PDB file of N, CA, C, O and CB in Angstrom:
ATOM      1  N   MET A   1     253.136  95.414 253.608  1.00  0.00           N
ATOM      2  CA  MET A   1     254.754  95.598 253.695  1.00  0.00           C
ATOM      3  C   MET A   1     255.047  97.101 253.049  1.00  0.00           C
ATOM      4  O   MET A   1     255.060  97.262 251.829  1.00  0.00           O
ATOM      5  CB  MET A   1     255.660  94.265 252.707  1.00  0.00           C
ATOM      6  N   PRO A   2     255.189  97.761 253.621  1.00  0.00           N
ATOM      7  CA  PRO A   2     255.820  99.205 252.736  1.00  0.00           C
ATOM      8  C   PRO A   2     256.727  99.338 251.957  1.00  0.00           C
ATOM      9  O   PRO A   2     257.850  98.957 252.289  1.00  0.00           O
ATOM     10  CB  PRO A   2     256.274 100.134 253.370  1.00  0.00           C
ATOM     11  N   LYS A   3     256.517  99.873 250.793  1.00  0.00           N
ATOM     12  CA  LYS A   3     257.722  99.818 249.513  1.00  0.00           C
ATOM     13  C   LYS A   3     258.820 100.554 250.138  1.00  0.00           C
ATOM     14  O   LYS A   3     258.688 101.421 251.001  1.00  0.00           O
ATOM     15  CB  LYS A   3     257.283 100.647 247.896  1.00  0.00           C
ATOM     16  N   GLN A   4     259.834 100.166 249.667  1.00  0.00           N
ATOM     17  CA  GLN A   4     261.182 100.324 249.939  1.00  0.00           C
ATOM     18  C   GLN A   4     261.658 101.646 249.266  1.00  0.00           C
ATOM     19  O   GLN A   4     261.441 101.820 248.067  1.00  0.00           O
ATOM     20  CB  GLN A   4     261.962  99.095 249.464  1.00  0.00           C
ATOM     21  N   GLU A   5     262.389 102.703 250.115  1.00  0.00           N
ATOM     22  CA  GLU A   5     262.570 104.029 249.348  1.00  0.00           C
ATOM     23  C   GLU A   5     263.654 103.796 248.719  1.00  0.00           C
ATOM     24  O   GLU A   5     264.619 103.486 249.417  1.00  0.00           O
ATOM     25  CB  GLU A   5     262.678 105.327 250.114  1.00  0.00           C
ATOM     26  N   LEU A   6     263.817 103.859 247.421  1.00  0.00           N
ATOM     27  CA  LEU A   6     265.245 103.895 246.647  1.00  0.00           C
ATOM     28  C   LEU A   6     265.830 105.182 246.060  1.00  0.00           C
ATOM     29  O   LEU A   6     265.201 106.055 245.462  1.00  0.00           O
ATOM     30  CB  LEU A   6     265.172 102.994 245.466  1.00  0.00           C
ATOM     31  N   LEU A   7     267.421 105.145 246.388  1.00  0.00           N
ATOM     32  CA  LEU A   7     268.019 106.125 246.373  1.00  0.00           C
ATOM     33  C   LEU A   7     269.098 106.038 245.301  1.00  0.00           C
ATOM     34  O   LEU A   7     269.956 105.165 245.427  1.00  0.00           O
ATOM     35  CB  LEU A   7     268.388 106.365 247.589  1.00  0.00           C
ATOM     36  N   ASN A   8     269.130 106.798 244.339  1.00  0.00           N
ATOM     37  CA  ASN A   8     270.283 106.987 243.312  1.00  0.00           C
ATOM     38  C   ASN A   8     271.203 107.316 243.361  1.00  0.00           C
ATOM     39  O   ASN A   8     271.190 108.334 244.052  1.00  0.00           O
ATOM     40  CB  ASN A   8     270.238 107.500 242.581  1.00  0.00           C
ATOM     41  N   CYS A   9     272.359 107.050 242.962  1.00  0.00           N
ATOM     42  CA  CYS A   9     273.716 107.766 242.971  1.00  0.00           C
ATOM     43  C   CYS A   9     274.107 108.519 241.770  1.00  0.00           C
ATOM     44  O   CYS A   9     274.203 107.796 240.778  1.00  0.00           O
ATOM     45  CB  CYS A   9     274.780 106.813 243.194  1.00  0.00           C
ATOM     46  N   THR A  10     274.341 109.667 241.589  1.00  0.00           N
ATOM     47  CA  THR A  10     274.389 110.325 240.604  1.00  0.00           C
ATOM     48  C   THR A  10     275.642 110.069 240.169  1.00  0.00           C
ATOM     49  O   THR A  10     275.632 110.480 239.009  1.00  0.00           O
ATOM     50  CB  THR A  10     274.052 111.545 240.766  1.00  0.00           C
ATOM     51  N   ASN A  11     276.348 109.785 240.324  1.00  0.00           N
ATOM     52  CA  ASN A  11     278.019 109.538 239.998  1.00  0.00           C
ATOM     53  C   ASN A  11     278.436 108.420 239.262  1.00  0.00           C
ATOM     54  O   ASN A  11     279.276 108.474 238.363  1.00  0.00           O
ATOM     55  CB  ASN A  11     278.850 109.364 241.240  1.00  0.00           C
ATOM     56  N   CYS A  12     277.566 106.902 239.822  1.00  0.00           N
ATOM     57  CA  CYS A  12     277.679 106.010 239.107  1.00  0.00           C
ATOM     58  C   CYS A  12     276.356 105.399 238.614  1.00  0.00           C
ATOM     59  O   CYS A  12     276.382 104.228 238.235  1.00  0.00           O
ATOM     60  CB  CYS A  12     278.457 105.250 239.696  1.00  0.00           C
ATOM     61  N   ASP A  13     275.405 105.967 238.589  1.00  0.00           N
ATOM     62  CA  ASP A  13     273.974 105.649 238.374  1.00  0.00           C
ATOM     63  C   ASP A  13     273.466 104.186 238.824  1.00  0.00           C
ATOM     64  O   ASP A  13     272.732 103.441 238.174  1.00  0.00           O
ATOM     65  CB  ASP A  13     273.703 105.821 236.881  1.00  0.00           C
ATOM     66  N   GLY A  14     273.984 103.974 239.985  1.00  0.00           N
ATOM     67  CA  GLY A  14     273.047 102.929 240.907  1.00  0.00           C
ATOM     68  C   GLY A  14     271.898 103.172 241.697  1.00  0.00           C
ATOM     69  O   GLY A  14     271.499 104.294 242.008  1.00  0.00           O
ATOM     70  N   GLN A  15     271.345 102.036 242.032  1.00  0.00           N
ATOM     71  CA  GLN A  15     270.065 102.627 242.600  1.00  0.00           C
ATOM     72  C   GLN A  15     270.099 101.378 243.933  1.00  0.00           C
ATOM     73  O   GLN A  15     270.257 100.167 243.779  1.00  0.00           O
ATOM     74  CB  GLN A  15     268.447 102.633 241.282  1.00  0.00           C
ATOM     75  N   TYR A  16     269.880 102.196 245.352  1.00  0.00           N
ATOM     76  CA  TYR A  16     270.123 101.295 246.236  1.00  0.00           C
ATOM     77  C   TYR A  16     268.614 101.658 247.170  1.00  0.00           C
ATOM     78  O   TYR A  16     267.845 102.597 246.962  1.00  0.00           O
ATOM     79  CB  TYR A  16     271.754 101.497 246.972  1.00  0.00           C
ATOM     80  N   ALA A  17     268.506 100.615 248.210  1.00  0.00           N
ATOM     81  CA  ALA A  17     267.564 100.588 248.683  1.00  0.00           C
ATOM     82  C   ALA A  17     268.225 101.650 250.258  1.00  0.00           C
ATOM     83  O   ALA A  17     269.194 101.340 250.952  1.00  0.00           O
ATOM     84  CB  ALA A  17     266.989  98.951 248.673  1.00  0.00           C
ATOM     85  N   LYS A  18     267.394 102.797 250.424  1.00  0.00           N
ATOM     86  CA  LYS A  18     267.606 103.637 251.771  1.00  0.00           C
ATOM     87  C   LYS A  18     267.973 102.700 252.709  1.00  0.00           C
ATOM     88  O   LYS A  18     269.115 102.981 253.073  1.00  0.00           O
ATOM     89  CB  LYS A  18     266.334 104.448 252.324  1.00  0.00           C
ATOM     90  N   ASP A  19     267.614 101.846 253.206  1.00  0.00           N
ATOM     91  CA  ASP A  19     267.793 100.690 254.429  1.00  0.00           C
ATOM     92  C   ASP A  19     268.791 100.294 254.360  1.00  0.00           C
ATOM     93  O   ASP A  19     269.338 100.019 255.428  1.00  0.00           O
ATOM     94  CB  ASP A  19     267.027  99.529 254.531  1.00  0.00           C
ATOM     95  N   GLU A  20     269.327 100.127 253.445  1.00  0.00           N
ATOM     96  CA  GLU A  20     270.511  99.262 252.939  1.00  0.00           C
ATOM     97  C   GLU A  20     271.808 100.098 252.860  1.00  0.00           C
ATOM     98  O   GLU A  20     272.839  99.563 252.454  1.00  0.00           O
ATOM     99  CB  GLU A  20     270.196  98.645 251.464  1.00  0.00           C
ATOM    100  N   LEU A  21     271.788 101.269 253.197  1.00  0.00           N
ATOM    101  CA  LEU A  21     273.100 102.069 252.654  1.00  0.00           C
ATOM    102  C   LEU A  21     273.602 102.915 254.271  1.00  0.00           C
ATOM    103  O   LEU A  21     272.958 103.549 255.107  1.00  0.00           O
ATOM    104  CB  LEU A  21     272.552 103.461 251.059  1.00  0.00           C
ATOM    105  N   GLN A  22     274.892 102.571 254.162  1.00  0.00           N
ATOM    106  CA  GLN A  22     275.657 103.444 254.850  1.00  0.00           C
ATOM    107  C   GLN A  22     275.553 104.865 255.417  1.00  0.00           C
ATOM    108  O   GLN A  22     275.803 105.641 254.496  1.00  0.00           O
ATOM    109  CB  GLN A  22     276.428 103.467 254.249  1.00  0.00           C
ATOM    110  N   ARG A  23     275.348 105.377 256.298  1.00  0.00           N
ATOM    111  CA  ARG A  23     274.545 107.183 256.568  1.00  0.00           C
ATOM    112  C   ARG A  23     276.010 107.388 256.749  1.00  0.00           C
ATOM    113  O   ARG A  23     276.857 106.723 257.345  1.00  0.00           O
ATOM    114  CB  ARG A  23     273.138 107.781 258.261  1.00  0.00           C
ATOM    115  N   ASP A  24     276.079 108.692 255.947  1.00  0.00           N
ATOM    116  CA  ASP A  24     277.802 109.451 256.542  1.00  0.00           C
ATOM    117  C   ASP A  24     277.284 110.508 257.494  1.00  0.00           C
ATOM    118  O   ASP A  24     276.494 111.374 257.120  1.00  0.00           O
ATOM    119  CB  ASP A  24     279.005 110.448 255.074  1.00  0.00           C
ATOM    120  N   CYS A  25     277.726 110.426 258.685  1.00  0.00           N
ATOM    121  CA  CYS A  25     277.403 111.317 259.570  1.00  0.00           C
ATOM    122  C   CYS A  25     278.962 111.733 260.296  1.00  0.00           C
ATOM    123  O   CYS A  25     279.718 110.961 260.886  1.00  0.00           O
ATOM    124  CB  CYS A  25     276.215 110.659 260.568  1.00  0.00           C
ATOM    125  N   GLY A  26     279.143 113.141 260.050  1.00  0.00           N
ATOM    126  CA  GLY A  26     280.643 113.469 261.008  1.00  0.00           C
ATOM    127  C   GLY A  26     280.265 113.900 262.324  1.00  0.00           C
ATOM    128  O   GLY A  26     280.990 114.749 262.842  1.00  0.00           O
ATOM    129  N   ASN A  27     279.037 113.382 263.118  1.00  0.00           N
ATOM    130  CA  ASN A  27     278.587 113.677 264.601  1.00  0.00           C
ATOM    131  C   ASN A  27     278.816 115.093 264.619  1.00  0.00           C
ATOM    132  O   ASN A  27     279.611 115.413 265.502  1.00  0.00           O
ATOM    133  CB  ASN A  27     279.427 112.877 265.843  1.00  0.00           C
ATOM    134  N   CYS A  28     278.386 116.025 263.944  1.00  0.00           N
ATOM    135  CA  CYS A  28     278.901 117.504 264.293  1.00  0.00           C
ATOM    136  C   CYS A  28     278.400 117.900 265.329  1.00  0.00           C
ATOM    137  O   CYS A  28     277.300 117.420 265.603  1.00  0.00           O
ATOM    138  CB  CYS A  28     278.653 118.542 263.381  1.00  0.00           C
ATOM    139  N   PHE A  29     278.932 118.793 266.175  1.00  0.00           N
ATOM    140  CA  PHE A  29     278.281 119.214 267.387  1.00  0.00           C
ATOM    141  C   PHE A  29     276.835 119.890 267.420  1.00  0.00           C
ATOM    142  O   PHE A  29     275.989 119.825 268.312  1.00  0.00           O
ATOM    143  CB  PHE A  29     279.162 120.097 267.959  1.00  0.00           C
ATOM    144  N   ALA A  30     276.803 120.386 266.510  1.00  0.00           N
ATOM    145  CA  ALA A  30     275.217 121.265 265.970  1.00  0.00           C
ATOM    146  C   ALA A  30     274.542 120.676 264.960  1.00  0.00           C
ATOM    147  O   ALA A  30     274.477 121.219 263.856  1.00  0.00           O
ATOM    148  CB  ALA A  30     275.384 122.803 265.319  1.00  0.00           C
ATOM    149  N   CYS A  31     273.987 119.549 265.210  1.00  0.00           N
ATOM    150  CA  CYS A  31     273.537 118.642 263.984  1.00  0.00           C
ATOM    151  C   CYS A  31     272.487 119.653 263.254  1.00  0.00           C
ATOM    152  O   CYS A  31     271.680 120.248 263.968  1.00  0.00           O
ATOM    153  CB  CYS A  31     272.739 117.021 264.503  1.00  0.00           C
ATOM    154  N   THR A  32     272.485 119.797 262.275  1.00  0.00           N
ATOM    155  CA  THR A  32     271.801 120.169 260.998  1.00  0.00           C
ATOM    156  C   THR A  32     270.302 119.549 260.600  1.00  0.00           C
ATOM    157  O   THR A  32     269.259 120.110 260.264  1.00  0.00           O
ATOM    158  CB  THR A  32     272.773 119.759 259.915  1.00  0.00           C
ATOM    159  N   GLY A  33     270.595 118.373 260.754  1.00  0.00           N
ATOM    160  CA  GLY A  33     269.461 117.494 260.092  1.00  0.00           C
ATOM    161  C   GLY A  33     269.729 117.175 258.651  1.00  0.00           C
ATOM    162  O   GLY A  33     268.876 117.276 257.768  1.00  0.00           O
ATOM    163  N   CYS A  34     270.761 116.850 258.498  1.00  0.00           N
ATOM    164  CA  CYS A  34     271.192 116.569 257.034  1.00  0.00           C
ATOM    165  C   CYS A  34     270.742 115.029 256.982  1.00  0.00           C
ATOM    166  O   CYS A  34     270.524 114.412 258.025  1.00  0.00           O
ATOM    167  CB  CYS A  34     272.986 116.846 256.691  1.00  0.00           C
ATOM    168  N   GLU A  35     270.593 114.346 255.517  1.00  0.00           N
ATOM    169  CA  GLU A  35     270.569 113.460 255.205  1.00  0.00           C
ATOM    170  C   GLU A  35     271.238 113.075 254.309  1.00  0.00           C
ATOM    171  O   GLU A  35     270.836 113.418 253.198  1.00  0.00           O
ATOM    172  CB  GLU A  35     269.801 113.297 255.162  1.00  0.00           C
ATOM    173  N   ILE A  36     272.955 111.924 254.378  1.00  0.00           N
ATOM    174  CA  ILE A  36     273.638 111.856 253.434  1.00  0.00           C
ATOM    175  C   ILE A  36     274.213 110.381 253.664  1.00  0.00           C
ATOM    176  O   ILE A  36     274.587 110.062 254.793  1.00  0.00           O
ATOM    177  CB  ILE A  36     274.535 113.023 253.337  1.00  0.00           C
ATOM    178  N   TYR A  37     274.290 109.401 252.503  1.00  0.00           N
ATOM    179  CA  TYR A  37     274.305 107.972 252.580  1.00  0.00           C
ATOM    180  C   TYR A  37     275.831 108.240 251.789  1.00  0.00           C
ATOM    181  O   TYR A  37     276.245 109.270 251.256  1.00  0.00           O
ATOM    182  CB  TYR A  37     272.842 106.940 251.778  1.00  0.00           C
ATOM    183  N   ILE A  38     276.511 106.839 251.940  1.00  0.00           N
ATOM    184  CA  ILE A  38     277.741 106.578 251.276  1.00  0.00           C
ATOM    185  C   ILE A  38     277.315 105.162 249.951  1.00  0.00           C
ATOM    186  O   ILE A  38     276.915 104.022 250.188  1.00  0.00           O
ATOM    187  CB  ILE A  38     279.017 106.082 252.695  1.00  0.00           C
ATOM    188  N   CYS A  39     277.617 105.860 248.509  1.00  0.00           N
ATOM    189  CA  CYS A  39     277.251 104.777 247.492  1.00  0.00           C
ATOM    190  C   CYS A  39     278.190 103.625 248.028  1.00  0.00           C
ATOM    191  O   CYS A  39     279.328 103.791 248.465  1.00  0.00           O
ATOM    192  CB  CYS A  39     277.557 105.227 245.785  1.00  0.00           C
ATOM    193  N   PRO A  40     277.405 102.241 247.901  1.00  0.00           N
ATOM    194  CA  PRO A  40     278.233 101.301 248.449  1.00  0.00           C
ATOM    195  C   PRO A  40     279.054 100.887 246.635  1.00  0.00           C
ATOM    196  O   PRO A  40     279.644  99.809 246.704  1.00  0.00           O
ATOM    197  CB  PRO A  40     277.134  99.855 249.490  1.00  0.00           C
ATOM    198  N   ASN A  41     279.127 101.398 245.513  1.00  0.00           N
ATOM    199  CA  ASN A  41     279.536 101.378 244.713  1.00  0.00           C
ATOM    200  C   ASN A  41     280.774 102.095 244.349  1.00  0.00           C
ATOM    201  O   ASN A  41     281.822 101.482 244.150  1.00  0.00           O
ATOM    202  CB  ASN A  41     278.761 101.468 244.271  1.00  0.00           C
ATOM    203  N   CYS A  42     280.697 103.152 244.273  1.00  0.00           N
ATOM    204  CA  CYS A  42     281.721 104.138 243.841  1.00  0.00           C
ATOM    205  C   CYS A  42     282.165 104.956 245.341  1.00  0.00           C
ATOM    206  O   CYS A  42     283.156 105.677 245.220  1.00  0.00           O
ATOM    207  CB  CYS A  42     280.995 105.262 242.552  1.00  0.00           C
ATOM    208  N   ARG A  43     281.663 104.919 246.440  1.00  0.00           N
ATOM    209  CA  ARG A  43     281.671 105.588 247.825  1.00  0.00           C
ATOM    210  C   ARG A  43     281.504 107.008 247.578  1.00  0.00           C
ATOM    211  O   ARG A  43     282.191 107.791 248.233  1.00  0.00           O
ATOM    212  CB  ARG A  43     283.007 105.334 248.673  1.00  0.00           C
ATOM    213  N   ARG A  44     280.784 107.385 246.824  1.00  0.00           N
ATOM    214  CA  ARG A  44     280.482 108.948 246.846  1.00  0.00           C
ATOM    215  C   ARG A  44     279.097 109.240 247.343  1.00  0.00           C
ATOM    216  O   ARG A  44     278.145 108.616 246.874  1.00  0.00           O
ATOM    217  CB  ARG A  44     280.610 109.609 245.379  1.00  0.00           C
ATOM    218  N   PRO A  45     278.913 110.265 248.378  1.00  0.00           N
ATOM    219  CA  PRO A  45     277.896 110.559 249.115  1.00  0.00           C
ATOM    220  C   PRO A  45     276.437 110.683 247.885  1.00  0.00           C
ATOM    221  O   PRO A  45     276.292 111.173 246.765  1.00  0.00           O
ATOM    222  CB  PRO A  45     278.370 112.015 250.021  1.00  0.00           C
ATOM    223  N   ILE A  46     275.690 110.044 248.720  1.00  0.00           N
ATOM    224  CA  ILE A  46     274.520 110.486 248.114  1.00  0.00           C
ATOM    225  C   ILE A  46     273.574 111.382 248.861  1.00  0.00           C
ATOM    226  O   ILE A  46     273.135 110.867 249.889  1.00  0.00           O
ATOM    227  CB  ILE A  46     273.858 109.411 247.734  1.00  0.00           C
ATOM    228  N   VAL A  47     273.113 112.708 248.572  1.00  0.00           N
ATOM    229  CA  VAL A  47     272.812 113.972 249.319  1.00  0.00           C
ATOM    230  C   VAL A  47     271.163 113.686 249.355  1.00  0.00           C
ATOM    231  O   VAL A  47     270.580 113.749 248.272  1.00  0.00           O
ATOM    232  CB  VAL A  47     273.383 115.555 248.459  1.00  0.00           C
ATOM    233  N   VAL A  48     270.527 113.431 250.339  1.00  0.00           N
ATOM    234  CA  VAL A  48     269.170 113.602 250.384  1.00  0.00           C
ATOM    235  C   VAL A  48     268.784 114.590 250.748  1.00  0.00           C
ATOM    236  O   VAL A  48     268.001 115.236 250.052  1.00  0.00           O
ATOM    237  CB  VAL A  48     268.597 112.887 250.956  1.00  0.00           C
ATOM    238  N   LYS A  49     269.248 115.069 252.069  1.00  0.00           N
ATOM    239  CA  LYS A  49     269.061 116.577 252.427  1.00  0.00           C
ATOM    240  C   LYS A  49     270.294 117.084 252.882  1.00  0.00           C
ATOM    241  O   LYS A  49     270.949 116.591 253.800  1.00  0.00           O
ATOM    242  CB  LYS A  49     267.993 116.853 253.523  1.00  0.00           C
ATOM    243  N   PRO A  50     270.717 118.463 251.965  1.00  0.00           N
ATOM    244  CA  PRO A  50     272.138 118.664 252.317  1.00  0.00           C
ATOM    245  C   PRO A  50     272.309 119.296 253.709  1.00  0.00           C
ATOM    246  O   PRO A  50     271.377 119.484 254.491  1.00  0.00           O
ATOM    247  CB  PRO A  50     272.820 119.554 251.262  1.00  0.00           C
ATOM    248  N   MET A  51     273.562 119.594 253.929  1.00  0.00           N
ATOM    249  CA  MET A  51     273.922 120.445 255.368  1.00  0.00           C
ATOM    250  C   MET A  51     273.108 121.782 255.181  1.00  0.00           C
ATOM    251  O   MET A  51     272.902 122.340 254.103  1.00  0.00           O
ATOM    252  CB  MET A  51     275.781 120.848 255.603  1.00  0.00           C
ATOM    253  N   LYS A  52     272.654 122.225 256.515  1.00  0.00           N
ATOM    254  CA  LYS A  52     272.598 123.777 256.461  1.00  0.00           C
ATOM    255  C   LYS A  52     273.238 124.492 256.707  1.00  0.00           C
ATOM    256  O   LYS A  52     274.234 123.856 257.054  1.00  0.00           O
ATOM    257  CB  LYS A  52     271.974 124.285 256.901  1.00  0.00           C
ATOM    258  N   LYS A  53     273.538 125.902 256.844  1.00  0.00           N
ATOM    259  CA  LYS A  53     274.831 126.612 257.298  1.00  0.00           C
ATOM    260  C   LYS A  53     274.364 126.804 258.464  1.00  0.00           C
ATOM    261  O   LYS A  53     273.251 127.238 258.761  1.00  0.00           O
ATOM    262  CB  LYS A  53     275.386 127.912 256.587  1.00  0.00           C
ATOM    263  N   LEU A  54     275.393 126.416 259.289  1.00  0.00           N
ATOM    264  CA  LEU A  54     275.110 126.997 260.901  1.00  0.00           C
ATOM    265  C   LEU A  54     275.125 128.574 261.082  1.00  0.00           C
ATOM    266  O   LEU A  54     275.894 129.420 260.625  1.00  0.00           O
ATOM    267  CB  LEU A  54     276.361 126.430 261.985  1.00  0.00           C
ATOM    268  N   GLN A  55     273.904 128.690 261.982  1.00  0.00           N
ATOM    269  CA  GLN A  55     273.471 129.934 262.095  1.00  0.00           C
ATOM    270  C   GLN A  55     273.825 130.597 263.837  1.00  0.00           C
ATOM    271  O   GLN A  55     273.168 130.260 264.821  1.00  0.00           O
ATOM    272  CB  GLN A  55     271.815 129.818 261.642  1.00  0.00           C
ATOM    273  N   ILE A  56     274.867 131.467 263.863  1.00  0.00           N
ATOM    274  CA  ILE A  56     275.234 131.848 265.348  1.00  0.00           C
ATOM    275  C   ILE A  56     274.608 133.196 265.184  1.00  0.00           C
ATOM    276  O   ILE A  56     274.614 134.088 264.336  1.00  0.00           O
ATOM    277  CB  ILE A  56     276.983 131.842 265.854  1.00  0.00           C
ATOM    278  N   LYS A  57     273.971 132.928 266.557  1.00  0.00           N
ATOM    279  CA  LYS A  57     273.381 134.353 267.161  1.00  0.00           C
ATOM    280  C   LYS A  57     273.970 134.890 267.921  1.00  0.00           C
ATOM    281  O   LYS A  57     274.391 134.392 268.965  1.00  0.00           O
ATOM    282  CB  LYS A  57     272.285 134.403 267.766  1.00  0.00           C
ATOM    283  N   LYS A  58     274.197 136.604 267.359  1.00  0.00           N
ATOM    284  CA  LYS A  58     274.802 137.352 268.197  1.00  0.00           C
ATOM    285  C   LYS A  58     273.738 138.182 269.540  1.00  0.00           C
ATOM    286  O   LYS A  58     272.541 138.449 269.429  1.00  0.00           O
ATOM    287  CB  LYS A  58     275.542 138.320 267.190  1.00  0.00           C
ATOM    288  N   ASN A  59     274.465 138.397 270.525  1.00  0.00           N
ATOM    289  CA  ASN A  59     273.552 139.087 271.529  1.00  0.00           C
ATOM    290  C   ASN A  59     273.752 140.791 271.392  1.00  0.00           C
ATOM    291  O   ASN A  59     273.105 141.549 272.115  1.00  0.00           O
ATOM    292  CB  ASN A  59     273.977 138.512 273.161  1.00  0.00           C
TER     293      ASN A  59
END
């Protein structure tokens, strides 16, 4: 059985299994591939991969 990945909340110092956390997704029109979860204790974001800046190509 694979080992569960644990994430730490920097606000409340809680440690949670990644599979059990609620994902924070704004359903943005141009997904940048971020990975952000909500801490079940303090409701603050746990950022694994931050949002990237949207790059607009000009012709």
